MDTraj code that builds the backbone (N, CA, C; nanometers):
import mdtraj as md
import numpy as np

residues = "UNK UNK UNK UNK UNK UNK UNK UNK UNK UNK UNK UNK UNK UNK UNK UNK UNK UNK UNK UNK UNK UNK UNK UNK UNK UNK UNK UNK UNK UNK UNK UNK UNK UNK UNK UNK UNK UNK UNK UNK UNK UNK UNK UNK UNK UNK UNK UNK UNK UNK UNK UNK UNK UNK UNK UNK UNK UNK UNK UNK UNK UNK UNK UNK UNK UNK UNK UNK UNK UNK UNK UNK UNK UNK UNK UNK UNK UNK UNK UNK UNK UNK UNK UNK UNK UNK UNK UNK UNK".split()
xyz = np.array([
    [5.9990, 1.5085, -1.1035],
    [5.9174, 1.5068, -1.2240],
    [5.9454, 1.3835, -1.3094],
    [6.0534, 1.3125, -1.2807],
    [6.0835, 1.1942, -1.3602],
    [5.9781, 1.0863, -1.3411],
    [5.9284, 1.0703, -1.2184],
    [5.8244, 0.9699, -1.1945],
    [5.6975, 1.0047, -1.2708],
    [5.6620, 1.1306, -1.2701],
    [5.5418, 1.1743, -1.3418],
    [5.5576, 1.1535, -1.4917],
    [5.6740, 1.1870, -1.5445],
    [5.6977, 1.1672, -1.6879],
    [5.6911, 1.0202, -1.7254],
    [5.7521, 0.9336, -1.6418],
    [5.7481, 0.7891, -1.6709],
    [5.6057, 0.7349, -1.6611],
    [5.5302, 0.7820, -1.5630],
    [5.3920, 0.7358, -1.5471],
    [5.3063, 0.7796, -1.6651],
    [5.3236, 0.9027, -1.7086],
    [5.2464, 0.9513, -1.8231],
    [5.2864, 0.8794, -1.9516],
    [5.4134, 0.8505, -1.9679],
    [5.4581, 0.7769, -2.0864],
    [5.4014, 0.6357, -2.0861],
    [5.3984, 0.5706, -1.9691],
    [5.3409, 0.4359, -1.9597],
    [5.1901, 0.4405, -1.9894],
    [5.1218, 0.5419, -1.9395],
    [4.9786, 0.5558, -1.9649],
    [4.9510, 0.5823, -2.1122],
    [5.0363, 0.6610, -2.1773],
    [5.0181, 0.6898, -2.3195],
    [5.0391, 0.5649, -2.4044],
    [5.1270, 0.4761, -2.3602],
    [5.1537, 0.3546, -2.4370],
    [5.0558, 0.2423, -2.4093],
    [4.9750, 0.2556, -2.3052],
    [4.8795, 0.1493, -2.2706],
    [4.7647, 0.1478, -2.3704],
    [4.7119, 0.0301, -2.4001],
    [4.5980, 0.0227, -2.4924],
    [4.4716, 0.0780, -2.4265],
    [4.3844, 0.1321, -2.5069],
    [4.2578, 0.1865, -2.4563],
    [4.1660, 0.0722, -2.4149],
    [4.0893, 0.0908, -2.3085],
    [3.9961, -0.0139, -2.2654],
    [3.8924, -0.0424, -2.3737],
    [3.8496, -0.1687, -2.3820],
    [3.7505, -0.2086, -2.4831],
    [3.6150, -0.1421, -2.4592],
    [3.5855, -0.1040, -2.3361],
    [3.4558, -0.0424, -2.3052],
    [3.4404, 0.0930, -2.3733],
    [3.5514, 0.1562, -2.4120],
    [3.5422, 0.2877, -2.4765],
    [3.4933, 0.2783, -2.6210],
    [3.4947, 0.1582, -2.6799],
    [3.4488, 0.1434, -2.8180],
    [3.2999, 0.1726, -2.8319],
    [3.2221, 0.1378, -2.7314],
    [3.0768, 0.1530, -2.7403],
    [3.0255, 0.2727, -2.6613],
    [3.1134, 0.3584, -2.6149],
    [3.0683, 0.4676, -2.5292],
    [2.9823, 0.5692, -2.6050],
    [3.0102, 0.5924, -2.7329],
    [2.9307, 0.6879, -2.8108],
    [2.7861, 0.6424, -2.8203],
    [2.7674, 0.5164, -2.8497],
    [2.6312, 0.4633, -2.8620],
    [2.5582, 0.4692, -2.7283],
    [2.6292, 0.4405, -2.6189],
    [2.5660, 0.4460, -2.4868],
    [2.5245, 0.5886, -2.4503],
    [2.6094, 0.6834, -2.4784],
    [2.5771, 0.8231, -2.4468],
    [2.4576, 0.8703, -2.5286],
    [2.4580, 0.8419, -2.6584],
    [2.3461, 0.8838, -2.7430],
    [2.2166, 0.8147, -2.7041],
    [2.2233, 0.6886, -2.6601],
    [2.1030, 0.6171, -2.6159],
    [2.0465, 0.6813, -2.4890],
    [2.1340, 0.7203, -2.3974],
    [2.0861, 0.7843, -2.2743],
    [2.0296, 0.9226, -2.3014],
    [2.0870, 0.9938, -2.3962],
    [2.0339, 1.1254, -2.4308],
    [1.8964, 1.1099, -2.4935],
    [1.8785, 1.0072, -2.5755],
    [1.7496, 0.9847, -2.6409],
    [1.6397, 0.9453, -2.5453],
    [1.6732, 0.8810, -2.4338],
    [1.5704, 0.8378, -2.3386],
    [1.5384, 0.9437, -2.2341],
    [1.6121, 1.0524, -2.2315],
    [1.5848, 1.1592, -2.1358],
    [1.4559, 1.2301, -2.1712],
    [1.3671, 1.2494, -2.0744],
    [1.2427, 1.3216, -2.1050],
    [1.2705, 1.4708, -2.1287],
    [1.2031, 1.5237, -2.2257],
    [1.2166, 1.6662, -2.2563],
    [1.1269, 1.7432, -2.1611],
    [1.1805, 1.8459, -2.0993],
    [1.1022, 1.9248, -2.0047],
    [0.9907, 1.9990, -2.0760],
    [0.8669, 1.9682, -2.0416],
    [0.7521, 2.0324, -2.1054],
    [0.7372, 2.1768, -2.0573],
    [0.7745, 2.2014, -1.9322],
    [0.7591, 2.3363, -1.8784],
    [0.8822, 2.4214, -1.8997],
    [0.9892, 2.3661, -1.9511],
    [1.1137, 2.4401, -1.9665],
    [1.0981, 2.5641, -2.0524],
    [1.0335, 2.5501, -2.1682],
    [1.0160, 2.6642, -2.2572],
    [0.9198, 2.7677, -2.2008],
    [0.8108, 2.7202, -2.1418],
    [0.7110, 2.8116, -2.0851],
    [0.7685, 2.8875, -1.9661],
    [0.8478, 2.8193, -1.8845],
    [0.9075, 2.8852, -1.7689],
    [1.0076, 2.9916, -1.8139],
    [1.0831, 2.9614, -1.9172],
    [1.1797, 3.0589, -1.9679],
    [1.1090, 3.1823, -2.0232],
    [0.9997, 3.1621, -2.0938],
    [0.9233, 3.2746, -2.1480],
    [0.8632, 3.3566, -2.0341],
    [0.8145, 3.2906, -1.9299],
    [0.7549, 3.3621, -1.8175],
    [0.8599, 3.4460, -1.7438],
    [0.9766, 3.3895, -1.7228],
    [1.0828, 3.4638, -1.6544],
    [1.1294, 3.5817, -1.7394],
    [1.1419, 3.5617, -1.8697],
    [1.1843, 3.6704, -1.9580],
    [1.0790, 3.7817, -1.9604],
    [0.9509, 3.7461, -1.9634],
    [0.8450, 3.8469, -1.9636],
    [0.8432, 3.9241, -1.8319],
    [0.8649, 3.8535, -1.7199],
    [0.8678, 3.9217, -1.5899],
    [0.9867, 4.0173, -1.5823],
    [1.1024, 3.9754, -1.6313],
    [1.2202, 4.0623, -1.6288],
    [1.1994, 4.1838, -1.7181],
    [1.1394, 4.1639, -1.8346],
    [1.1131, 4.2750, -1.9251],
    [1.0148, 4.3733, -1.8629],
    [0.9093, 4.3218, -1.8006],
    [0.8102, 4.4079, -1.7368],
    [0.8725, 4.4857, -1.6212],
    [0.9507, 4.4181, -1.5391],
    [1.0151, 4.4846, -1.4270],
    [1.1113, 4.5926, -1.4755],
    [1.1849, 4.5656, -1.5817],
    [1.2758, 4.6652, -1.6358],
    [1.2033, 4.7857, -1.6923],
    [1.0916, 4.7623, -1.7599],
    [1.0159, 4.8740, -1.8168],
    [0.9525, 4.9589, -1.7069],
    [0.8969, 4.8939, -1.6040],
    [0.8351, 4.9682, -1.4939],
    [0.9417, 5.0456, -1.4178],
    [1.0562, 4.9820, -1.3919],
    [1.1646, 5.0500, -1.3205],
    [1.2215, 5.1660, -1.3993],
    [1.2227, 5.1558, -1.5300],
    [1.2727, 5.2644, -1.6118],
    [1.1781, 5.3828, -1.6192],
    [1.0511, 5.3593, -1.5982],
    [0.9522, 5.4660, -1.6053],
    [0.9327, 5.5395, -1.4735],
    [0.9771, 5.4800, -1.3624],
    [0.9590, 5.5460, -1.2337],
    [1.0467, 5.6705, -1.2284],
    [0.9908, 5.7801, -1.1789],
    [1.0711, 5.9026, -1.1736],
    [1.1775, 5.8932, -1.0644],
    [1.2945, 5.9390, -1.0968],
    [1.4032, 5.9410, -0.9997],
    [1.4037, 6.0763, -0.9305],
    [1.4366, 6.0779, -0.8028],
    [1.4414, 6.2048, -0.7312],
    [1.5688, 6.2781, -0.7710],
    [1.5536, 6.4035, -0.8044],
    [1.6674, 6.4837, -0.8488],
    [1.7431, 6.5359, -0.7273],
    [1.8732, 6.5173, -0.7300],
    [1.9578, 6.5685, -0.6236],
    [2.0565, 6.6652, -0.6861],
    [2.0855, 6.7746, -0.6170],
    [2.1820, 6.8698, -0.6736],
    [2.3196, 6.8040, -0.6825],
    [2.3885, 6.8355, -0.7889],
    [2.5217, 6.7796, -0.8096],
    [2.6194, 6.8415, -0.7116],
    [2.6992, 6.7575, -0.6488],
    [2.7981, 6.8063, -0.5533],
    [2.9225, 6.8503, -0.6283],
    [2.9834, 6.9561, -0.5812],
    [3.1048, 7.0061, -0.6428],
    [3.2217, 6.9166, -0.6039],
    [3.2966, 6.8733, -0.7021],
    [3.4118, 6.7891, -0.6753],
    [3.5423, 6.8637, -0.7017],
    [3.5369, 6.9944, -0.6897],
    [3.6576, 7.0748, -0.7104],
    [3.7588, 7.0396, -0.6015],
    [3.8833, 7.0119, -0.6384],
    [3.9808, 6.9660, -0.5392],
    [4.0199, 7.0721, -0.4378],
    [4.0079, 7.1983, -0.4709],
    [4.0507, 7.3037, -0.3787],
    [3.9350, 7.3698, -0.3058],
    [3.8157, 7.3188, -0.3225],
    [3.7024, 7.3790, -0.2525],
    [3.7069, 7.3381, -0.1056],
    [3.6351, 7.4104, -0.0252],
    [3.6399, 7.3879, 0.1183],
    [3.5829, 7.2551, 0.1638],
    [3.4689, 7.2149, 0.1120],
    [3.4059, 7.0926, 0.1607],
    [3.3781, 6.9943, 0.0497],
    [3.4731, 6.9151, 0.0170],
    [3.4528, 6.8140, -0.0866],
    [3.3770, 6.6958, -0.0264],
    [3.2701, 6.6512, -0.0917],
    [3.1921, 6.5409, -0.0343],
    [3.2664, 6.4076, -0.0349],
    [3.3750, 6.3981, -0.1096],
    [3.4501, 6.2731, -0.1138],
    [3.5794, 6.2791, -0.0335],
    [3.6003, 6.3859, 0.0423],
    [3.7194, 6.3967, 0.1261],
    [3.7092, 6.2948, 0.2395],
    [3.8204, 6.2332, 0.2787],
    [3.8144, 6.1334, 0.3869],
    [3.7549, 6.1887, 0.5158],
    [3.7856, 6.3146, 0.5497],
    [3.7304, 6.3703, 0.6725],
    [3.5790, 6.3824, 0.6633],
    [3.5269, 6.4180, 0.5484],
    [3.3821, 6.4288, 0.5313],
    [3.3164, 6.2920, 0.5341],
    [3.3789, 6.1949, 0.4709],
    [3.3228, 6.0600, 0.4689],
    [3.3241, 5.9962, 0.6075],
    [3.4274, 6.0220, 0.6871],
    [3.4349, 5.9627, 0.8195],
    [3.3368, 6.0260, 0.9163],
    [3.3152, 6.1569, 0.9037],
    [3.2223, 6.2256, 0.9931],
    [3.0795, 6.1923, 0.9560],
    [3.0532, 6.1687, 0.8297],
    [2.9191, 6.1319, 0.7849],
    [2.8319, 6.2501, 0.7529],
    [2.8906, 6.3622, 0.7216],
    [2.8102, 6.4807, 0.6886],
    [2.7658, 6.4753, 0.5447],
])
top = md.Topology()
chain = top.add_chain()
for i, resn in enumerate(residues, 1):
    res = top.add_residue(resn, chain, resSeq=i)
    for name in ("N", "CA", "C"):
        top.add_atom(name, md.element.get_by_symbol(name[0]), res)
traj = md.Trajectory(xyz[None], top)
């Protein structure tokens, strides 16, 4: 770890490159020239509307009622017993 410590100490003492002085202006200039997606907002609204519609339709569909299985630990045929799960009954 001594080599790593010496290398990091040397790097900390080194002067910053001159190119870093203008990096903020360069980044902001590139952000300003980026085209704004015209379809970005419309696509997001369309996806949100589709998800909302799918959720509402799925929530309204009737679910088939199944009788509740007894999970009593001392009953004869527990549906979650390993023997029952392995046989597939």
